[in-house]
C-alpha positions as CSV (number, residue, x, y, z in Angstrom):
1,M,0.0,0.0,0.0
2,T,1.4,3.3,-1.0
3,F,0.5,6.8,-0.1
4,I,1.5,10.0,-1.8
5,L,1.8,13.2,0.2
6,R,1.7,16.3,-1.7
7,Y,1.6,20.0,-0.7
8,D,-0.3,22.3,-2.9
9,P,0.6,26.0,-2.4
10,P,-2.4,28.0,-1.2
11,A,-4.5,29.8,-3.8
12,P,-3.5,33.5,-4.3
13,E,-6.8,34.5,-2.7
14,Y,-6.0,32.5,0.5
15,R,-2.4,33.9,0.6
16,K,-3.8,37.4,0.2
17,V,-6.2,36.9,3.1
18,M,-3.4,35.5,5.4
19,D,-1.1,38.4,4.5
20,G,-3.8,40.8,5.4
21,E,-4.4,39.1,8.8
22,T,-0.7,39.1,9.5
23,K,-0.5,42.8,8.9
24,K,-3.5,43.4,11.2
25,I,-1.8,41.3,13.9
26,A,1.4,43.2,13.6
27,R,-0.5,46.5,13.6
28,A,-2.5,45.6,16.7
29,A,0.7,44.4,18.5
30,T,2.6,47.6,17.6
31,L,-0.3,49.8,18.7
32,A,-0.6,47.9,22.0
33,V,3.1,48.3,22.9
34,T,3.1,52.0,21.7
35,E,0.0,52.7,23.9
36,A,1.5,51.0,26.9
37,A,4.8,52.9,26.5
38,A,2.9,56.2,26.2
39,L,0.9,55.4,29.4
40,I,4.0,54.5,31.3
41,K,5.7,57.7,30.3
42,A,2.7,59.9,31.2
43,E,2.0,58.2,34.6
44,G,5.8,58.0,35.4
45,R,6.3,61.7,34.8
46,S,3.2,62.5,36.8
47,S,4.4,60.5,39.8
48,V,7.8,62.2,39.7
49,A,6.7,65.8,38.9
50,S,6.2,66.9,42.5
51,L,9.7,65.8,43.3
52,S,11.6,67.4,40.4
53,G,10.8,68.7,37.0
54,K,14.2,67.6,35.7
55,L,13.6,64.1,37.1
56,A,10.1,64.0,35.6
57,N,11.3,65.0,32.1
58,S,14.0,62.3,32.2
59,V,11.3,59.6,32.1
60,F,11.4,58.2,28.6
61,A,9.8,55.5,26.4
62,K,11.0,54.4,23.0
63,V,9.2,51.9,20.8
64,F,11.0,49.5,18.4
65,P,10.8,49.4,15.5
66,G,10.9,53.1,15.1
67,R,8.8,53.0,12.0
68,G,6.3,50.6,10.7
69,D,4.6,47.6,12.4
70,S,6.1,44.4,13.7
71,L,4.8,41.0,15.0
72,T,7.3,41.4,17.8
73,P,7.3,45.1,18.8
74,A,9.2,46.2,22.0
75,A,9.5,49.2,24.1
76,M,12.4,50.6,26.2
77,V,11.2,52.6,29.2
78,G,13.1,54.2,32.1
79,M,14.8,57.3,33.4
80,K,17.8,59.1,32.0
81,V,19.0,60.5,35.3
82,K,21.8,58.3,36.8
83,Y,20.7,58.9,40.4
84,A,17.1,58.0,39.8
85,S,17.4,54.7,41.6
86,V,18.0,56.5,44.9
87,F,14.4,57.7,44.8
88,E,13.1,54.5,43.3
89,E,14.6,52.3,46.0
90,G,15.6,54.7,48.8
91,A,19.1,55.1,50.0
92,T,21.3,56.2,53.0
93,V,24.1,58.6,52.1
94,S,27.0,59.1,54.6
95,G,29.2,62.2,54.9
96,K,32.9,62.4,55.0
97,P,32.6,63.0,57.9
98,L,29.5,65.2,57.6
99,L,26.8,66.1,55.1
100,W,26.0,69.7,55.1
101,I,22.2,70.2,54.5
102,P,21.0,73.7,53.4
103,L,18.6,75.4,55.8
104,S,15.8,77.6,54.6
105,S,18.1,80.6,55.0
106,A,20.6,79.3,52.4
107,P,20.4,81.1,49.0
108,A,19.1,79.5,45.9
109,G,21.5,78.8,43.0
110,R,20.9,78.0,39.4
111,G,17.8,76.0,38.7
112,G,16.2,77.1,42.0
113,A,18.0,74.5,44.2
114,R,19.7,75.9,47.3
115,M,23.5,76.3,47.0
116,G,25.7,73.8,48.7
117,P,28.5,75.0,51.0
118,G,31.2,74.7,48.2
119,Q,29.1,76.6,45.8
120,F,28.4,79.3,48.4
121,V,32.1,79.8,49.2
122,K,33.0,79.9,45.5
123,N,30.3,82.4,44.5
124,V,29.3,84.3,47.6
125,G,31.7,84.4,50.6
126,V,33.2,82.9,53.6
127,L,31.4,80.4,55.9
128,Y,32.2,80.0,59.6
129,T,31.7,76.9,61.7
130,I,29.5,77.1,64.8
131,K,30.1,74.1,67.2
132,R,27.2,73.2,69.5
133,P,27.9,70.6,72.1
134,G,25.4,67.8,71.9
135,K,23.9,69.3,68.7
136,P,24.8,69.2,65.0
137,P,27.3,71.9,64.0
138,L,26.3,74.7,61.7
139,L,28.0,76.7,58.9
140,A,27.1,80.4,59.0
141,A,27.8,83.6,57.1
142,V,28.3,87.1,58.4
143,V,25.8,89.6,57.1
144,R,24.7,93.1,58.0
145,S,20.9,93.3,57.9
146,P,18.2,95.5,59.4
147,S,16.1,92.5,60.2
148,A,17.2,89.8,62.7
149,T,14.5,87.4,61.8
150,S,14.1,87.2,58.0
151,A,16.5,85.2,55.8
152,P,19.1,87.6,54.2
153,S,19.0,88.1,50.4
154,L,21.8,86.8,48.2
155,A,22.9,90.4,47.6
156,A,23.1,91.0,51.4
157,L,25.2,87.8,51.8
158,K,27.6,89.0,49.1
159,R,28.0,92.3,50.8
160,G,28.9,90.5,54.1
161,R,29.8,92.9,56.9
162,N,29.1,95.8,54.5
163,P,31.0,98.6,56.4
164,G,28.8,101.7,56.6
165,G,25.6,99.8,55.7
166,R,22.4,99.8,57.7
167,G,21.5,97.3,60.4
168,K,23.5,95.1,62.7
169,I,26.1,92.6,61.9
170,R,24.9,89.0,62.7
171,L,26.0,85.4,62.0
172,V,23.3,83.6,60.0
173,P,23.3,79.8,60.0
174,L,22.9,78.5,56.5
175,Y,23.8,74.7,56.7
176,V,23.6,72.0,59.3
177,G,26.0,69.1,59.5
178,V,24.8,65.5,59.9
179,P,26.6,62.2,59.6
180,T,24.0,60.5,57.4
181,V,20.9,61.3,55.4
182,T,18.3,58.7,54.4
183,D,16.2,59.3,51.3
184,P,13.0,57.4,51.5
185,K,11.4,55.7,48.5
186,K,9.5,58.5,46.7
187,Y,8.0,56.8,43.7
188,N,7.8,53.4,42.1
189,L,8.3,53.5,38.3
190,T,8.9,49.7,38.3
191,E,5.4,49.2,39.6
192,I,3.9,51.5,36.9
193,I,5.8,49.6,34.2
194,Q,4.7,46.2,35.5
195,K,1.0,47.4,35.6
196,Y,1.0,48.3,31.9
197,A,3.0,45.3,30.9
198,D,0.3,43.2,32.5
199,D,-2.3,45.2,30.5
200,L,-0.7,44.4,27.2
201,P,-3.1,41.5,26.3
202,K,-6.1,43.8,26.9
203,L,-4.5,46.6,24.9
204,Y,-3.8,44.2,22.0
205,E,-7.3,42.8,22.1
206,R,-8.9,46.3,22.0
207,N,-6.7,47.3,19.0
208,W,-7.3,44.0,17.3
209,D,-11.1,44.4,17.6
210,S,-10.9,48.0,16.3
211,L,-8.9,46.9,13.2
212,K,-11.1,43.8,12.6
213,N,-14.3,45.9,12.8
214,G,-12.8,48.9,11.1
C-alpha cells in the first residue's frame, strides 16, 4: 500500500487573506506596545513631577521598530538621570565625615535649588563653623541686615559685613552638618511599568477588535 503526500501551495486569494491578517496582527501588537509605552511615560512623569521637573522630564519611552509595524514590537522605558534609583529604592548617604544640609536661609543657585557650601564659598563668601555641644554643627555667614529674623538676600550675603551699611552685623546659619541622610522611597516607576506590561493583552485585544471591525 502506497500513499503519496503532496503539498499544494495555497491559492492566491488565500495567501492574500493571510497576508492581510498578519498585517493586522502586527499593527495591533505595535499599537498595544506603543500605547503601553505612552501610558508608562505619562504616569511615570506625573508620579515624579512633584519631586523634580528635571527628574520627571527624564522619564522616557522608546518603541521598536521606530517606523512601521512588527509582529514582535518592543519598548524601552526608564529614566535618563543616573541617580534615579536613589528615589526608586531609597538610600542612605554618609558624609565624609558630615553632610551639610542647606537650611531655609541658604540662598538658591541655578535651577532654584539651594546652594551647597562649596558653591556658596566659591560664589558668595566665607562660611564659619558654629560648634554646638550635643547638637549638630552649623555653617554660617556674616551679614549686615536691618532684620534679625528674615533670611538675608543673596545680595546681602555677598556684601557681608558691609561697612557703613544699615542694620546690625549678625551670624546667619545656612547649613547644618549631619553624619548620614536617608532618602525614603519617593516613587515606584517599576510598579507602573509592570502594571501596563500586565495590561498588554487587553490593549492588544482592543486594538485588534478595532482593526477587525474597522
